[in-house]
C-alpha positions in Angstrom: 3.3 -20.3 -15.8 4.2 -18.2 -18.8 7.9 -18.0 -19.8 9.6 -14.8 -21.0 9.7 -15.9 -24.6 6.0 -16.5 -24.6 5.4 -13.1 -22.9 7.5 -11.5 -25.7 5.2 -13.0 -28.4 2.0 -12.2 -26.4 3.1 -8.6 -26.2 3.6 -8.4 -29.9 0.0 -9.7 -30.4 -1.5 -7.4 -27.7 -0.3 -4.3 -29.4 -3.1 -4.7 -32.0 -5.8 -5.4 -29.5 -8.0 -2.4 -28.8 -10.5 -3.9 -26.3 -8.6 -5.8 -23.6 -8.2 -3.6 -20.6 -6.5 -5.8 -18.1 -4.4 -9.0 -18.4 -2.9 -11.0 -15.6 -0.2 -13.3 -17.0 2.0 -13.7 -13.9 2.0 -11.6 -10.7 0.5 -8.3 -11.9 -2.8 -7.3 -13.6 -1.4 -5.2 -16.4 -3.4 -2.3 -17.9 -2.9 -3.2 -21.5 -4.4 -0.1 -23.2 -2.5 2.2 -20.8 0.8 0.5 -21.6 0.1 0.6 -25.3 -1.2 4.2 -25.6 -1.6 5.9 -22.2 -0.1 9.3 -21.5 0.4 8.6 -17.8 1.4 5.2 -16.3 1.3 4.9 -12.5 2.8 1.6 -11.2 3.6 2.9 -7.7 4.3 -0.1 -5.4 3.7 -2.6 -8.1 6.2 -5.5 -7.7 6.0 -7.0 -11.2 7.8 -10.2 -12.2 10.3 -10.6 -15.0 7.5 -12.1 -17.2 5.4 -9.1 -16.4 8.3 -6.8 -17.2 8.9 -8.5 -20.5 5.2 -8.1 -21.5 5.2 -4.4 -20.3 8.4 -3.8 -22.3 6.8 -5.2 -25.5 3.7 -3.0 -25.0 5.6 0.2 -24.1 7.7 0.1 -27.2 4.5 0.9 -29.2 3.3 3.7 -26.9 3.8 7.1 -28.6 1.8 9.1 -26.0 3.5 8.4 -22.7 4.6 11.5 -20.8 4.7 10.4 -17.2 5.9 7.1 -15.8 6.0 6.2 -12.1 7.6 2.9 -11.2 8.5 3.8 -7.6 8.2 1.3 -4.8 10.0 -0.3 -1.9 11.1 -3.6 -3.5 14.2 -3.8 -5.7 13.4 -4.9 -9.2 16.8 -5.1 -10.8 16.1 -7.6 -13.6 12.7 -6.1 -14.3 14.0 -2.6 -14.6 16.8 -3.8 -16.9 14.2 -5.2 -19.2 12.2 -2.0 -19.1 15.4 0.1 -19.7 16.2 -1.9 -22.8 12.7 -1.3 -24.1 12.6 2.4 -23.2 15.7 2.9 -25.3 13.6 1.9 -28.3 10.6 4.0 -27.5 9.5 7.1 -29.4 7.4 8.9 -26.7 8.5 12.2 -25.2 8.7 11.2 -21.5 8.8 14.3 -19.3 8.3 12.8 -15.8 10.0 9.7 -14.3 10.0 8.3 -10.8 11.9 5.1 -9.8 12.1 6.1 -6.1 12.9 3.3 -3.8 13.8 0.6 -6.4 17.5 0.5 -5.3 18.7 0.3 -8.9 22.3 0.9 -7.9 25.0 2.4 -10.1 24.6 0.0 -13.1 20.8 0.0 -13.1 20.5 3.7 -12.8 23.0 4.3 -15.5 21.2 1.9 -17.9 17.9 3.6 -17.3 19.2 7.2 -17.7 21.1 6.1 -20.8 17.9 4.7 -22.3 16.1 8.0 -21.7 18.8 10.4 -22.7 16.8 11.6 -25.7 13.6 12.1 -23.7 12.8 15.7 -22.7 12.7 14.8 -19.0 11.7 17.7 -16.7 10.9 15.8 -13.5 13.2 13.0 -12.2 12.9 11.2 -8.9 15.9 8.9 -8.1 15.2 8.8 -4.4 16.8 5.8 -2.6 18.5 4.2 -5.6 22.1 4.0 -4.5 23.1 5.9 -7.7 26.6 6.6 -6.4 27.3 2.9 -5.8 27.3 3.5 -2.1 24.9 1.5 0.0 23.3 2.8 3.2 25.8 0.6 5.2 29.1 -0.5 4.0 32.3 0.9 2.5 31.5 0.6 -1.2 33.6 3.0 -3.4 31.9 6.3 -4.3 31.3 6.8 -8.0 30.0 9.9 -9.8 29.1 8.3 -13.2 25.3 8.5 -12.7 25.5 11.9 -11.1 27.3 13.1 -14.2 24.4 11.7 -16.3 21.9 13.5 -14.1 23.9 16.8 -14.4 23.8 16.4 -18.2 20.0 16.1 -18.0 19.9 19.2 -15.9 22.1 21.2 -18.3 20.4 20.0 -21.5 20.2 22.6 -24.2 16.6 23.7 -24.8 15.5 23.0 -21.3 16.7 20.6 -18.6 15.2 19.2 -15.4 12.8 21.4 -13.5 12.5 19.0 -10.5 15.1 16.6 -9.2 14.9 14.3 -6.2 18.1 12.6 -5.1 17.4 11.9 -1.4 18.8 8.8 0.1 21.6 8.2 -2.4 24.6 9.0 -0.3 25.8 11.8 -2.6 28.3 12.9 0.1 29.7 9.3 0.5 29.1 7.1 3.5 31.9 6.2 5.8 34.3 8.5 3.9 32.9 12.0 3.2 33.3 13.4 -0.3 32.1 16.7 -1.7 32.5 15.7 -5.4 28.9 14.8 -5.9 27.7 18.1 -4.3 30.1 20.1 -6.5 28.9 18.4 -9.7 25.3 19.1 -8.9 26.0 22.7 -7.9 27.8 23.4 -11.1 25.1 21.8 -13.2 22.4 23.9 -11.6 24.1 27.2 -12.2 
């Protein structure tokens, strides 16, 4: 089994390879050329490991063409998404579409991802079912608007903000205790 450090070095080497199409190092057969230079990357439902995430991160850092990234799925990938967020903050592509629907990133994971992409000209953002307000579907966790404020900043960006936004399943009105704060923030941002 490959360790994260080895995946890191392997990723650096693969950046220069122009022929290898697929590589399976751990759980997932990774599309090497798509990760390095593809404009659209569709990983819907792919439950990649931390090692896969490390390798993906190493390759994505060198991608200058990526415009659309779909990482949606039904399994939480907290550590993997953190690895990708760190890498995305160093990327130079102009990402316009992002979906992480269903990955249950939570407040911290969502904030890290959006912070990493704050310079990207995002037009389409799908954060469906990610607990972005810190409120889980069941329970009495405190409501937090931090990520909603980040989303609102993306919507209000000078020179063009979000055109499509999906926030379903994020308890933006609270859970056990109703709050209108999230709705008011979004309403103001979309004026």
